[in-house]
C-alpha angles and dihedrals in degrees: 000000000000122000091230127048121233090254092052091051090049091049091049091051091048091050091050090049091051091049090052091048091050091050090048092049091049090047090052091049090050094238095120093048090054091048093048092051089053092056121064097185109094091208090058091051089068091051091051092060094094116029091182090062090046090054091048091053092048090048091052090048091051090050091050090051090047090235097153097177093053091044091053091049092048092046090054092047090049091052091050091048092049091048089051090050089053089052095254111118111179116232112272094026120102139186088254090062090049090051090053091048093051094046099040120116101225097181091096104059094171105080097153122109118241090254091055091047091051093048091047091051090048092053090050092051092048089052090052089050090054090050090051090052090053091049091050091052090050089050091049089052088058100256115149111239128210122246092255090053092050090049089052091053090050090054091062095100093052091049092050090050092050091048090054091049092050092048089052090049091051091051090054094050 
C-alpha cells in the first residue's frame, strides 16, 4: 500500500504545476529577474523562484511563533500576490508593492525608531487617561461601574507617572 493516496498524488502534482506557472508568470513580468539581481548568493536565487511559497513559509513561521500581527500582514500580502498572479491587481496596488512584499525580510517586525515607539506609547497612555476621565464622569453621575472599570480608574496615578517619564525621555532624545 502506498503512503499517498491517488488523490493526494494528483493534488501534489497540481500544486507543483501551479507553482511553476506562478514562477513563469513572475519571470515574464520581470519580478524574478529584479529579485535575482538583488541577491548575490546563488543558493538564495533558487529560493526566490516562487515568492508565493516564500510568503507561505513566512506565514507559517509567524503562526508557529504566535505573532498574530505579522501573520495578518503576511496573509494580506499573500492574498494580494495571489490576486496579482491571477491577473487581478486591486486598485492602488502595483507590481512595485508586490516586489517589495516578495523581497521583504519580515523577521524584524519592529521597524520603528525608539522615538516613534516612545511617542506611540505616549499617545496610547493619553488615550487611556481620556478613558479614565470618561469613567470618572460616569461615576460622578451615579452610574455603577464594573470592577475592571474601577481598576482602570485606580491605575490613573501610574499612567500619569509613566506619561511624565516618557515626556522626559522625549525631551532627552
